[in-house]
PyMOL Python script that loads the backbone (N, CA, C, O; Angstrom):
from pymol import cmd

cmd.read_pdbstr("""\
ATOM      1  N   MET A   1     -30.852  -9.459   5.261  1.00  0.00           N
ATOM      2  CA  MET A   1     -30.009  -9.573   4.080  1.00  0.00           C
ATOM      3  C   MET A   1     -28.695 -10.189   4.493  1.00  0.00           C
ATOM      4  O   MET A   1     -28.090  -9.762   5.476  1.00  0.00           O
ATOM      5  N   SER A   2     -28.251 -11.170   3.769  1.00  0.00           N
ATOM      6  CA  SER A   2     -26.995 -11.847   4.098  1.00  0.00           C
ATOM      7  C   SER A   2     -25.789 -10.961   3.717  1.00  0.00           C
ATOM      8  O   SER A   2     -25.922  -9.969   3.000  1.00  0.00           O
ATOM      9  N   GLN A   3     -24.634 -11.352   4.216  1.00  0.00           N
ATOM     10  CA  GLN A   3     -23.416 -10.590   3.897  1.00  0.00           C
ATOM     11  C   GLN A   3     -23.131 -10.614   2.385  1.00  0.00           C
ATOM     12  O   GLN A   3     -22.716  -9.611   1.803  1.00  0.00           O
ATOM     13  N   GLU A   4     -23.359 -11.762   1.774  1.00  0.00           N
ATOM     14  CA  GLU A   4     -23.139 -11.859   0.326  1.00  0.00           C
ATOM     15  C   GLU A   4     -24.082 -10.952  -0.462  1.00  0.00           C
ATOM     16  O   GLU A   4     -23.685 -10.351  -1.460  1.00  0.00           O
ATOM     17  N   GLU A   5     -25.327 -10.856  -0.010  1.00  0.00           N
ATOM     18  CA  GLU A   5     -26.300 -10.001  -0.672  1.00  0.00           C
ATOM     19  C   GLU A   5     -25.887  -8.524  -0.502  1.00  0.00           C
ATOM     20  O   GLU A   5     -25.978  -7.740  -1.447  1.00  0.00           O
ATOM     21  N   LYS A   6     -25.439  -8.156   0.695  1.00  0.00           N
ATOM     22  CA  LYS A   6     -24.966  -6.797   0.959  1.00  0.00           C
ATOM     23  C   LYS A   6     -23.776  -6.481   0.055  1.00  0.00           C
ATOM     24  O   LYS A   6     -23.699  -5.405  -0.538  1.00  0.00           O
ATOM     25  N   LEU A   7     -22.840  -7.446  -0.041  1.00  0.00           N
ATOM     26  CA  LEU A   7     -21.653  -7.255  -0.859  1.00  0.00           C
ATOM     27  C   LEU A   7     -22.042  -7.012  -2.312  1.00  0.00           C
ATOM     28  O   LEU A   7     -21.541  -6.091  -2.956  1.00  0.00           O
ATOM     29  N   GLU A   8     -22.932  -7.841  -2.812  1.00  0.00           N
ATOM     30  CA  GLU A   8     -23.351  -7.697  -4.228  1.00  0.00           C
ATOM     31  C   GLU A   8     -24.101  -6.389  -4.447  1.00  0.00           C
ATOM     32  O   GLU A   8     -23.990  -5.792  -5.518  1.00  0.00           O
ATOM     33  N   LYS A   9     -24.848  -5.940  -3.475  1.00  0.00           N
ATOM     34  CA  LYS A   9     -25.557  -4.663  -3.595  1.00  0.00           C
ATOM     35  C   LYS A   9     -24.575  -3.492  -3.666  1.00  0.00           C
ATOM     36  O   LYS A   9     -24.735  -2.591  -4.489  1.00  0.00           O
ATOM     37  N   VAL A  10     -23.557  -3.509  -2.799  1.00  0.00           N
ATOM     38  CA  VAL A  10     -22.531  -2.471  -2.802  1.00  0.00           C
ATOM     39  C   VAL A  10     -21.744  -2.497  -4.117  1.00  0.00           C
ATOM     40  O   VAL A  10     -21.478  -1.454  -4.714  1.00  0.00           O
ATOM     41  N   ILE A  11     -21.382  -3.691  -4.551  1.00  0.00           N
ATOM     42  CA  ILE A  11     -20.641  -3.834  -5.813  1.00  0.00           C
ATOM     43  C   ILE A  11     -21.480  -3.278  -6.978  1.00  0.00           C
ATOM     44  O   ILE A  11     -20.960  -2.585  -7.851  1.00  0.00           O
ATOM     45  N   SER A  12     -22.756  -3.587  -6.975  1.00  0.00           N
ATOM     46  CA  SER A  12     -23.659  -3.082  -8.017  1.00  0.00           C
ATOM     47  C   SER A  12     -23.701  -1.552  -7.996  1.00  0.00           C
ATOM     48  O   SER A  12     -23.672  -0.923  -9.053  1.00  0.00           O
ATOM     49  N   GLN A  13     -23.769  -0.954  -6.819  1.00  0.00           N
ATOM     50  CA  GLN A  13     -23.785   0.506  -6.716  1.00  0.00           C
ATOM     51  C   GLN A  13     -22.482   1.114  -7.214  1.00  0.00           C
ATOM     52  O   GLN A  13     -22.493   2.149  -7.881  1.00  0.00           O
ATOM     53  N   LEU A  14     -21.365   0.480  -6.896  1.00  0.00           N
ATOM     54  CA  LEU A  14     -20.071   0.977  -7.353  1.00  0.00           C
ATOM     55  C   LEU A  14     -19.989   0.890  -8.883  1.00  0.00           C
ATOM     56  O   LEU A  14     -19.559   1.837  -9.542  1.00  0.00           O
ATOM     57  N   LYS A  15     -20.402  -0.248  -9.435  1.00  0.00           N
ATOM     58  CA  LYS A  15     -20.376  -0.418 -10.893  1.00  0.00           C
ATOM     59  C   LYS A  15     -21.259   0.615 -11.572  1.00  0.00           C
ATOM     60  O   LYS A  15     -20.882   1.180 -12.598  1.00  0.00           O
ATOM     61  N   ASP A  16     -22.444   0.864 -10.996  1.00  0.00           N
ATOM     62  CA  ASP A  16     -23.375   1.854 -11.578  1.00  0.00           C
ATOM     63  C   ASP A  16     -22.739   3.237 -11.647  1.00  0.00           C
ATOM     64  O   ASP A  16     -23.081   4.037 -12.518  1.00  0.00           O
ATOM     65  N   ARG A  17     -21.814   3.519 -10.730  1.00  0.00           N
ATOM     66  CA  ARG A  17     -21.143   4.816 -10.705  1.00  0.00           C
ATOM     67  C   ARG A  17     -19.808   4.809 -11.476  1.00  0.00           C
ATOM     68  O   ARG A  17     -19.060   5.787 -11.458  1.00  0.00           O
ATOM     69  N   GLY A  18     -19.537   3.706 -12.134  1.00  0.00           N
ATOM     70  CA  GLY A  18     -18.375   3.629 -13.003  1.00  0.00           C
ATOM     71  C   GLY A  18     -17.094   3.175 -12.359  1.00  0.00           C
ATOM     72  O   GLY A  18     -16.027   3.331 -12.952  1.00  0.00           O
ATOM     73  N   TYR A  19     -17.158   2.612 -11.152  1.00  0.00           N
ATOM     74  CA  TYR A  19     -15.961   2.146 -10.463  1.00  0.00           C
ATOM     75  C   TYR A  19     -15.674   0.709 -10.827  1.00  0.00           C
ATOM     76  O   TYR A  19     -16.586  -0.107 -10.956  1.00  0.00           O
ATOM     77  N   ARG A  20     -14.377   0.398 -10.995  1.00  0.00           N
ATOM     78  CA  ARG A  20     -13.944  -0.969 -11.255  1.00  0.00           C
ATOM     79  C   ARG A  20     -13.960  -1.755  -9.958  1.00  0.00           C
ATOM     80  O   ARG A  20     -13.691  -1.210  -8.888  1.00  0.00           O
ATOM     81  N   ILE A  21     -14.273  -3.023 -10.057  1.00  0.00           N
ATOM     82  CA  ILE A  21     -14.247  -3.902  -8.881  1.00  0.00           C
ATOM     83  C   ILE A  21     -13.059  -4.827  -9.014  1.00  0.00           C
ATOM     84  O   ILE A  21     -13.134  -5.884  -9.641  1.00  0.00           O
ATOM     85  N   THR A  22     -11.965  -4.411  -8.413  1.00  0.00           N
ATOM     86  CA  THR A  22     -10.742  -5.194  -8.434  1.00  0.00           C
ATOM     87  C   THR A  22     -10.804  -6.250  -7.341  1.00  0.00           C
ATOM     88  O   THR A  22     -11.676  -6.211  -6.474  1.00  0.00           O
ATOM     89  N   GLY A  23      -9.893  -7.171  -7.390  1.00  0.00           N
ATOM     90  CA  GLY A  23      -9.809  -8.207  -6.361  1.00  0.00           C
ATOM     91  C   GLY A  23      -9.553  -7.589  -4.992  1.00  0.00           C
ATOM     92  O   GLY A  23     -10.134  -8.019  -3.996  1.00  0.00           O
ATOM     93  N   GLN A  24      -8.691  -6.589  -4.942  1.00  0.00           N
ATOM     94  CA  GLN A  24      -8.385  -5.916  -3.659  1.00  0.00           C
ATOM     95  C   GLN A  24      -9.600  -5.152  -3.152  1.00  0.00           C
ATOM     96  O   GLN A  24      -9.875  -5.162  -1.952  1.00  0.00           O
ATOM     97  N   ARG A  25     -10.321  -4.498  -4.031  1.00  0.00           N
ATOM     98  CA  ARG A  25     -11.509  -3.753  -3.592  1.00  0.00           C
ATOM     99  C   ARG A  25     -12.562  -4.746  -3.071  1.00  0.00           C
ATOM    100  O   ARG A  25     -13.205  -4.496  -2.051  1.00  0.00           O
ATOM    101  N   ARG A  26     -12.730  -5.861  -3.771  1.00  0.00           N
ATOM    102  CA  ARG A  26     -13.695  -6.862  -3.329  1.00  0.00           C
ATOM    103  C   ARG A  26     -13.280  -7.413  -1.944  1.00  0.00           C
ATOM    104  O   ARG A  26     -14.137  -7.618  -1.085  1.00  0.00           O
ATOM    105  N   LEU A  27     -11.996  -7.649  -1.729  1.00  0.00           N
ATOM    106  CA  LEU A  27     -11.505  -8.098  -0.424  1.00  0.00           C
ATOM    107  C   LEU A  27     -11.822  -7.093   0.648  1.00  0.00           C
ATOM    108  O   LEU A  27     -12.340  -7.458   1.704  1.00  0.00           O
ATOM    109  N   LEU A  28     -11.522  -5.825   0.400  1.00  0.00           N
ATOM    110  CA  LEU A  28     -11.772  -4.776   1.384  1.00  0.00           C
ATOM    111  C   LEU A  28     -13.271  -4.676   1.687  1.00  0.00           C
ATOM    112  O   LEU A  28     -13.654  -4.515   2.846  1.00  0.00           O
ATOM    113  N   LEU A  29     -14.107  -4.767   0.675  1.00  0.00           N
ATOM    114  CA  LEU A  29     -15.533  -4.724   0.895  1.00  0.00           C
ATOM    115  C   LEU A  29     -15.993  -5.884   1.775  1.00  0.00           C
ATOM    116  O   LEU A  29     -16.804  -5.698   2.682  1.00  0.00           O
ATOM    117  N   ARG A  30     -15.480  -7.062   1.506  1.00  0.00           N
ATOM    118  CA  ARG A  30     -15.827  -8.246   2.339  1.00  0.00           C
ATOM    119  C   ARG A  30     -15.433  -8.006   3.798  1.00  0.00           C
ATOM    120  O   ARG A  30     -16.211  -8.274   4.713  1.00  0.00           O
ATOM    121  N   LEU A  31     -14.235  -7.504   3.997  1.00  0.00           N
ATOM    122  CA  LEU A  31     -13.776  -7.265   5.371  1.00  0.00           C
ATOM    123  C   LEU A  31     -14.624  -6.223   6.069  1.00  0.00           C
ATOM    124  O   LEU A  31     -15.039  -6.421   7.211  1.00  0.00           O
ATOM    125  N   ILE A  32     -14.887  -5.110   5.392  1.00  0.00           N
ATOM    126  CA  ILE A  32     -15.636  -4.007   5.981  1.00  0.00           C
ATOM    127  C   ILE A  32     -17.064  -4.434   6.294  1.00  0.00           C
ATOM    128  O   ILE A  32     -17.591  -4.092   7.353  1.00  0.00           O
ATOM    129  N   LEU A  33     -17.696  -5.173   5.396  1.00  0.00           N
ATOM    130  CA  LEU A  33     -19.064  -5.616   5.627  1.00  0.00           C
ATOM    131  C   LEU A  33     -19.149  -6.751   6.644  1.00  0.00           C
ATOM    132  O   LEU A  33     -20.199  -6.984   7.243  1.00  0.00           O
ATOM    133  N   GLY A  34     -18.037  -7.448   6.832  1.00  0.00           N
ATOM    134  CA  GLY A  34     -18.048  -8.634   7.710  1.00  0.00           C
ATOM    135  C   GLY A  34     -17.750  -8.351   9.153  1.00  0.00           C
ATOM    136  O   GLY A  34     -18.096  -9.162  10.013  1.00  0.00           O
ATOM    137  N   SER A  35     -17.120  -7.231   9.462  1.00  0.00           N
ATOM    138  CA  SER A  35     -16.702  -6.956  10.841  1.00  0.00           C
ATOM    139  C   SER A  35     -16.700  -5.449  11.073  1.00  0.00           C
ATOM    140  O   SER A  35     -16.777  -4.652  10.138  1.00  0.00           O
ATOM    141  N   GLU A  36     -16.609  -5.087  12.342  1.00  0.00           N
ATOM    142  CA  GLU A  36     -16.419  -3.677  12.679  1.00  0.00           C
ATOM    143  C   GLU A  36     -14.939  -3.432  12.909  1.00  0.00           C
ATOM    144  O   GLU A  36     -14.255  -4.221  13.560  1.00  0.00           O
ATOM    145  N   TYR A  37     -14.465  -2.337  12.371  1.00  0.00           N
ATOM    146  CA  TYR A  37     -13.072  -1.922  12.562  1.00  0.00           C
ATOM    147  C   TYR A  37     -13.060  -0.500  13.113  1.00  0.00           C
ATOM    148  O   TYR A  37     -13.939   0.311  12.823  1.00  0.00           O
ATOM    149  N   SER A  38     -12.042  -0.226  13.913  1.00  0.00           N
ATOM    150  CA  SER A  38     -11.975   1.109  14.529  1.00  0.00           C
ATOM    151  C   SER A  38     -11.113   2.053  13.716  1.00  0.00           C
ATOM    152  O   SER A  38     -11.076   3.249  14.006  1.00  0.00           O
ATOM    153  N   SER A  39     -10.412   1.547  12.700  1.00  0.00           N
ATOM    154  CA  SER A  39      -9.546   2.419  11.906  1.00  0.00           C
ATOM    155  C   SER A  39      -9.226   1.777  10.566  1.00  0.00           C
ATOM    156  O   SER A  39      -9.414   0.576  10.372  1.00  0.00           O
ATOM    157  N   CYS A  40      -8.743   2.596   9.652  1.00  0.00           N
ATOM    158  CA  CYS A  40      -8.282   2.075   8.350  1.00  0.00           C
ATOM    159  C   CYS A  40      -7.078   1.145   8.558  1.00  0.00           C
ATOM    160  O   CYS A  40      -6.893   0.175   7.823  1.00  0.00           O
ATOM    161  N   LYS A  41      -6.282   1.457   9.554  1.00  0.00           N
ATOM    162  CA  LYS A  41      -5.098   0.599   9.819  1.00  0.00           C
ATOM    163  C   LYS A  41      -5.533  -0.815  10.180  1.00  0.00           C
ATOM    164  O   LYS A  41      -4.905  -1.781   9.746  1.00  0.00           O
ATOM    165  N   GLU A  42      -6.598  -0.952  10.968  1.00  0.00           N
ATOM    166  CA  GLU A  42      -7.070  -2.286  11.319  1.00  0.00           C
ATOM    167  C   GLU A  42      -7.545  -3.029  10.058  1.00  0.00           C
ATOM    168  O   GLU A  42      -7.267  -4.217   9.889  1.00  0.00           O
ATOM    169  N   ILE A  43      -8.249  -2.330   9.194  1.00  0.00           N
ATOM    170  CA  ILE A  43      -8.681  -2.936   7.934  1.00  0.00           C
ATOM    171  C   ILE A  43      -7.472  -3.336   7.119  1.00  0.00           C
ATOM    172  O   ILE A  43      -7.431  -4.422   6.542  1.00  0.00           O
ATOM    173  N   TYR A  44      -6.504  -2.470   7.075  1.00  0.00           N
ATOM    174  CA  TYR A  44      -5.261  -2.731   6.333  1.00  0.00           C
ATOM    175  C   TYR A  44      -4.571  -4.009   6.840  1.00  0.00           C
ATOM    176  O   TYR A  44      -4.213  -4.880   6.047  1.00  0.00           O
ATOM    177  N   PHE A  45      -4.390  -4.113   8.151  1.00  0.00           N
ATOM    178  CA  PHE A  45      -3.701  -5.293   8.705  1.00  0.00           C
ATOM    179  C   PHE A  45      -4.508  -6.569   8.455  1.00  0.00           C
ATOM    180  O   PHE A  45      -3.925  -7.626   8.213  1.00  0.00           O
ATOM    181  N   ALA A  46      -5.829  -6.488   8.511  1.00  0.00           N
ATOM    182  CA  ALA A  46      -6.663  -7.671   8.210  1.00  0.00           C
ATOM    183  C   ALA A  46      -6.512  -8.043   6.735  1.00  0.00           C
ATOM    184  O   ALA A  46      -6.400  -9.219   6.389  1.00  0.00           O
ATOM    185  N   ALA A  47      -6.511  -7.029   5.876  1.00  0.00           N
ATOM    186  CA  ALA A  47      -6.372  -7.295   4.439  1.00  0.00           C
ATOM    187  C   ALA A  47      -5.008  -7.878   4.102  1.00  0.00           C
ATOM    188  O   ALA A  47      -4.906  -8.770   3.261  1.00  0.00           O
ATOM    189  N   LYS A  48      -3.962  -7.382   4.749  1.00  0.00           N
ATOM    190  CA  LYS A  48      -2.609  -7.882   4.479  1.00  0.00           C
ATOM    191  C   LYS A  48      -2.454  -9.354   4.817  1.00  0.00           C
ATOM    192  O   LYS A  48      -1.625 -10.042   4.221  1.00  0.00           O
ATOM    193  N   GLN A  49      -3.239  -9.844   5.763  1.00  0.00           N
ATOM    194  CA  GLN A  49      -3.202 -11.281   6.110  1.00  0.00           C
ATOM    195  C   GLN A  49      -3.728 -12.118   4.979  1.00  0.00           C
ATOM    196  O   GLN A  49      -3.338 -13.276   4.833  1.00  0.00           O
ATOM    197  N   VAL A  50      -4.614 -11.553   4.163  1.00  0.00           N
ATOM    198  CA  VAL A  50      -5.212 -12.267   3.060  1.00  0.00           C
ATOM    199  C   VAL A  50      -4.443 -12.038   1.760  1.00  0.00           C
ATOM    200  O   VAL A  50      -4.207 -12.974   0.996  1.00  0.00           O
ATOM    201  N   ASP A  51      -4.056 -10.792   1.517  1.00  0.00           N
ATOM    202  CA  ASP A  51      -3.365 -10.442   0.280  1.00  0.00           C
ATOM    203  C   ASP A  51      -2.243  -9.453   0.602  1.00  0.00           C
ATOM    204  O   ASP A  51      -2.502  -8.297   0.938  1.00  0.00           O
ATOM    205  N   LYS A  52      -1.039  -9.900   0.500  1.00  0.00           N
ATOM    206  CA  LYS A  52       0.147  -9.100   0.868  1.00  0.00           C
ATOM    207  C   LYS A  52       0.315  -7.854  -0.026  1.00  0.00           C
ATOM    208  O   LYS A  52       1.056  -6.933   0.318  1.00  0.00           O
ATOM    209  N   ARG A  53      -0.377  -7.841  -1.168  1.00  0.00           N
ATOM    210  CA  ARG A  53      -0.203  -6.737  -2.127  1.00  0.00           C
ATOM    211  C   ARG A  53      -1.063  -5.514  -1.794  1.00  0.00           C
ATOM    212  O   ARG A  53      -0.870  -4.449  -2.381  1.00  0.00           O
ATOM    213  N   VAL A  54      -1.999  -5.653  -0.868  1.00  0.00           N
ATOM    214  CA  VAL A  54      -2.904  -4.540  -0.529  1.00  0.00           C
ATOM    215  C   VAL A  54      -2.075  -3.417   0.121  1.00  0.00           C
ATOM    216  O   VAL A  54      -1.304  -3.655   1.051  1.00  0.00           O
ATOM    217  N   GLY A  55      -2.253  -2.201  -0.389  1.00  0.00           N
ATOM    218  CA  GLY A  55      -1.534  -1.050   0.148  1.00  0.00           C
ATOM    219  C   GLY A  55      -2.439  -0.215   1.039  1.00  0.00           C
ATOM    220  O   GLY A  55      -3.660  -0.223   0.883  1.00  0.00           O
ATOM    221  N   ILE A  56      -1.839   0.496   1.962  1.00  0.00           N
ATOM    222  CA  ILE A  56      -2.580   1.325   2.881  1.00  0.00           C
ATOM    223  C   ILE A  56      -3.384   2.418   2.137  1.00  0.00           C
ATOM    224  O   ILE A  56      -4.491   2.772   2.542  1.00  0.00           O
ATOM    225  N   ALA A  57      -2.812   2.929   1.065  1.00  0.00           N
ATOM    226  CA  ALA A  57      -3.509   3.948   0.269  1.00  0.00           C
ATOM    227  C   ALA A  57      -4.783   3.391  -0.359  1.00  0.00           C
ATOM    228  O   ALA A  57      -5.783   4.102  -0.458  1.00  0.00           O
ATOM    229  N   THR A  58      -4.760   2.139  -0.781  1.00  0.00           N
ATOM    230  CA  THR A  58      -5.942   1.490  -1.330  1.00  0.00           C
ATOM    231  C   THR A  58      -7.048   1.407  -0.278  1.00  0.00           C
ATOM    232  O   THR A  58      -8.223   1.628  -0.569  1.00  0.00           O
ATOM    233  N   VAL A  59      -6.651   1.089   0.926  1.00  0.00           N
ATOM    234  CA  VAL A  59      -7.625   1.016   2.024  1.00  0.00           C
ATOM    235  C   VAL A  59      -8.252   2.369   2.279  1.00  0.00           C
ATOM    236  O   VAL A  59      -9.476   2.490   2.342  1.00  0.00           O
ATOM    237  N   TYR A  60      -7.409   3.403   2.427  1.00  0.00           N
ATOM    238  CA  TYR A  60      -7.938   4.742   2.680  1.00  0.00           C
ATOM    239  C   TYR A  60      -8.845   5.218   1.550  1.00  0.00           C
ATOM    240  O   TYR A  60      -9.903   5.790   1.808  1.00  0.00           O
ATOM    241  N   ARG A  61      -8.443   4.988   0.301  1.00  0.00           N
ATOM    242  CA  ARG A  61      -9.260   5.418  -0.818  1.00  0.00           C
ATOM    243  C   ARG A  61     -10.593   4.679  -0.868  1.00  0.00           C
ATOM    244  O   ARG A  61     -11.628   5.279  -1.156  1.00  0.00           O
ATOM    245  N   THR A  62     -10.568   3.394  -0.592  1.00  0.00           N
ATOM    246  CA  THR A  62     -11.810   2.613  -0.606  1.00  0.00           C
ATOM    247  C   THR A  62     -12.741   3.055   0.503  1.00  0.00           C
ATOM    248  O   THR A  62     -13.937   3.229   0.267  1.00  0.00           O
ATOM    249  N   VAL A  63     -12.227   3.239   1.700  1.00  0.00           N
ATOM    250  CA  VAL A  63     -13.039   3.705   2.824  1.00  0.00           C
ATOM    251  C   VAL A  63     -13.622   5.080   2.505  1.00  0.00           C
ATOM    252  O   VAL A  63     -14.804   5.326   2.746  1.00  0.00           O
ATOM    253  N   GLN A  64     -12.810   5.962   1.973  1.00  0.00           N
ATOM    254  CA  GLN A  64     -13.290   7.311   1.620  1.00  0.00           C
ATOM    255  C   GLN A  64     -14.393   7.233   0.566  1.00  0.00           C
ATOM    256  O   GLN A  64     -15.398   7.937   0.657  1.00  0.00           O
ATOM    257  N   LEU A  65     -14.203   6.394  -0.410  1.00  0.00           N
ATOM    258  CA  LEU A  65     -15.200   6.233  -1.469  1.00  0.00           C
ATOM    259  C   LEU A  65     -16.533   5.736  -0.879  1.00  0.00           C
ATOM    260  O   LEU A  65     -17.598   6.238  -1.239  1.00  0.00           O
ATOM    261  N   LEU A  66     -16.468   4.758   0.018  1.00  0.00           N
ATOM    262  CA  LEU A  66     -17.687   4.220   0.626  1.00  0.00           C
ATOM    263  C   LEU A  66     -18.344   5.271   1.522  1.00  0.00           C
ATOM    264  O   LEU A  66     -19.571   5.343   1.593  1.00  0.00           O
ATOM    265  N   GLU A  67     -17.543   6.078   2.201  1.00  0.00           N
ATOM    266  CA  GLU A  67     -18.101   7.177   3.009  1.00  0.00           C
ATOM    267  C   GLU A  67     -18.772   8.223   2.110  1.00  0.00           C
ATOM    268  O   GLU A  67     -19.868   8.693   2.415  1.00  0.00           O
ATOM    269  N   ASP A  68     -18.119   8.584   1.010  1.00  0.00           N
ATOM    270  CA  ASP A  68     -18.672   9.584   0.089  1.00  0.00           C
ATOM    271  C   ASP A  68     -19.992   9.108  -0.514  1.00  0.00           C
ATOM    272  O   ASP A  68     -20.886   9.911  -0.779  1.00  0.00           O
ATOM    273  N   MET A  69     -20.106   7.803  -0.727  1.00  0.00           N
ATOM    274  CA  MET A  69     -21.344   7.231  -1.281  1.00  0.00           C
ATOM    275  C   MET A  69     -22.367   6.963  -0.174  1.00  0.00           C
ATOM    276  O   MET A  69     -23.458   6.458  -0.436  1.00  0.00           O
ATOM    277  N   GLU A  70     -22.003   7.307   1.065  1.00  0.00           N
ATOM    278  CA  GLU A  70     -22.866   7.104   2.229  1.00  0.00           C
ATOM    279  C   GLU A  70     -23.249   5.643   2.423  1.00  0.00           C
ATOM    280  O   GLU A  70     -24.353   5.327   2.866  1.00  0.00           O
ATOM    281  N   LEU A  71     -22.326   4.769   2.088  1.00  0.00           N
ATOM    282  CA  LEU A  71     -22.536   3.320   2.305  1.00  0.00           C
ATOM    283  C   LEU A  71     -22.011   2.888   3.666  1.00  0.00           C
ATOM    284  O   LEU A  71     -22.472   1.895   4.230  1.00  0.00           O
ATOM    285  N   ILE A  72     -21.039   3.641   4.195  1.00  0.00           N
ATOM    286  CA  ILE A  72     -20.532   3.409   5.534  1.00  0.00           C
ATOM    287  C   ILE A  72     -20.334   4.765   6.189  1.00  0.00           C
ATOM    288  O   ILE A  72     -20.301   5.793   5.513  1.00  0.00           O
ATOM    289  N   ARG A  73     -20.205   4.762   7.506  1.00  0.00           N
ATOM    290  CA  ARG A  73     -19.889   6.006   8.200  1.00  0.00           C
ATOM    291  C   ARG A  73     -19.015   5.708   9.399  1.00  0.00           C
ATOM    292  O   ARG A  73     -19.072   4.621   9.975  1.00  0.00           O
ATOM    293  N   LYS A  74     -18.215   6.675   9.763  1.00  0.00           N
ATOM    294  CA  LYS A  74     -17.345   6.522  10.913  1.00  0.00           C
ATOM    295  C   LYS A  74     -18.195   6.609  12.174  1.00  0.00           C
ATOM    296  O   LYS A  74     -19.147   7.386  12.252  1.00  0.00           O
ATOM    297  N   LYS A  75     -17.833   5.805  13.144  1.00  0.00           N
ATOM    298  CA  LYS A  75     -18.522   5.825  14.418  1.00  0.00           C
ATOM    299  C   LYS A  75     -17.458   6.034  15.501  1.00  0.00           C
ATOM    300  O   LYS A  75     -16.556   5.212  15.661  1.00  0.00           O
ATOM    301  N   TRP A  76     -17.570   7.113  16.222  1.00  0.00           N
ATOM    302  CA  TRP A  76     -16.598   7.422  17.269  1.00  0.00           C
ATOM    303  C   TRP A  76     -17.201   7.082  18.624  1.00  0.00           C
ATOM    304  O   TRP A  76     -18.385   7.317  18.866  1.00  0.00           O
ATOM    305  N   SER A  77     -16.400   6.544  19.478  1.00  0.00           N
ATOM    306  CA  SER A  77     -16.864   6.176  20.804  1.00  0.00           C
ATOM    307  C   SER A  77     -15.766   6.436  21.814  1.00  0.00           C
ATOM    308  O   SER A  77     -14.629   5.994  21.648  1.00  0.00           O
ATOM    309  N   TYR A  78     -16.123   7.160  22.864  1.00  0.00           N
ATOM    310  CA  TYR A  78     -15.183   7.443  23.931  1.00  0.00           C
ATOM    311  C   TYR A  78     -15.834   7.053  25.254  1.00  0.00           C
ATOM    312  O   TYR A  78     -17.033   7.258  25.445  1.00  0.00           O
ATOM    313  N   GLU A  79     -15.054   6.500  26.150  1.00  0.00           N
ATOM    314  CA  GLU A  79     -15.555   6.192  27.470  1.00  0.00           C
ATOM    315  C   GLU A  79     -14.536   6.664  28.501  1.00  0.00           C
ATOM    316  O   GLU A  79     -13.331   6.634  28.254  1.00  0.00           O
ATOM    317  N   LEU A  80     -15.022   7.091  29.636  1.00  0.00           N
ATOM    318  CA  LEU A  80     -14.129   7.460  30.719  1.00  0.00           C
ATOM    319  C   LEU A  80     -13.615   6.176  31.363  1.00  0.00           C
ATOM    320  O   LEU A  80     -14.328   5.176  31.449  1.00  0.00           O
ATOM    321  N   GLY A  81     -12.373   6.227  31.810  1.00  0.00           N
ATOM    322  CA  GLY A  81     -11.792   5.075  32.505  1.00  0.00           C
ATOM    323  C   GLY A  81     -12.465   4.866  33.863  1.00  0.00           C
ATOM    324  O   GLY A  81     -13.139   5.762  34.371  1.00  0.00           O
ATOM    325  N   GLU A  82     -12.282   3.700  34.435  1.00  0.00           N
ATOM    326  CA  GLU A  82     -12.883   3.365  35.703  1.00  0.00           C
ATOM    327  C   GLU A  82     -12.537   4.349  36.813  1.00  0.00           C
ATOM    328  O   GLU A  82     -13.389   4.645  37.651  1.00  0.00           O
ATOM    329  N   SER A  83     -11.300   4.868  36.841  1.00  0.00           N
ATOM    330  CA  SER A  83     -10.922   5.762  37.909  1.00  0.00           C
ATOM    331  C   SER A  83     -11.726   7.066  37.885  1.00  0.00           C
ATOM    332  O   SER A  83     -12.017   7.637  38.937  1.00  0.00           O
ATOM    333  N   PHE A  84     -12.080   7.530  36.701  1.00  0.00           N
ATOM    334  CA  PHE A  84     -12.897   8.725  36.578  1.00  0.00           C
ATOM    335  C   PHE A  84     -14.340   8.441  36.991  1.00  0.00           C
ATOM    336  O   PHE A  84     -14.979   9.271  37.638  1.00  0.00           O
ATOM    337  N   LYS A  85     -14.858   7.257  36.614  1.00  0.00           N
ATOM    338  CA  LYS A  85     -16.226   6.900  36.940  1.00  0.00           C
ATOM    339  C   LYS A  85     -16.429   6.837  38.463  1.00  0.00           C
ATOM    340  O   LYS A  85     -17.468   7.260  38.970  1.00  0.00           O
ATOM    341  N   ARG A  86     -15.444   6.315  39.177  1.00  0.00           N
ATOM    342  CA  ARG A  86     -15.556   6.170  40.618  1.00  0.00           C
ATOM    343  C   ARG A  86     -15.542   7.535  41.325  1.00  0.00           C
ATOM    344  O   ARG A  86     -16.086   7.680  42.419  1.00  0.00           O
ATOM    345  N   GLU A  87     -14.926   8.510  40.701  1.00  0.00           N
ATOM    346  CA  GLU A  87     -14.844   9.841  41.296  1.00  0.00           C
ATOM    347  C   GLU A  87     -16.075  10.672  40.990  1.00  0.00           C
ATOM    348  O   GLU A  87     -16.163  11.822  41.419  1.00  0.00           O
ATOM    349  N   GLY A  88     -17.004  10.128  40.276  1.00  0.00           N
ATOM    350  CA  GLY A  88     -18.263  10.817  40.030  1.00  0.00           C
ATOM    351  C   GLY A  88     -18.317  11.687  38.795  1.00  0.00           C
ATOM    352  O   GLY A  88     -19.236  12.494  38.664  1.00  0.00           O
ATOM    353  N   LEU A  89     -17.378  11.557  37.892  1.00  0.00           N
ATOM    354  CA  LEU A  89     -17.436  12.360  36.655  1.00  0.00           C
ATOM    355  C   LEU A  89     -18.402  11.772  35.664  1.00  0.00           C
ATOM    356  O   LEU A  89     -18.576  12.316  34.574  1.00  0.00           O
TER     357      LEU A  89
END
""", "prot")
cmd.dss("prot")
cmd.show_as("cartoon", "prot")
cmd.util.cbc("prot")
cmd.orient("prot")
């Protein structure tokens, strides 16, 4: 499935649940579906480069909405630094 098809599928699901698809929400969806981000702040900074009007609260609300709908999920990853690996931990 292409990125555009994924985007349209998510938009359709949002519309079916009564959510409006604003230009900012569409931008955020494109960004989220197009790349991996480690935080809402990263999404926010990427969005601000495209549209200066995007607010951090909009990003957090959109991410939370997508998580609640189980369309995205947080992925946590931790690694030990090289100095710990050499010591056998």
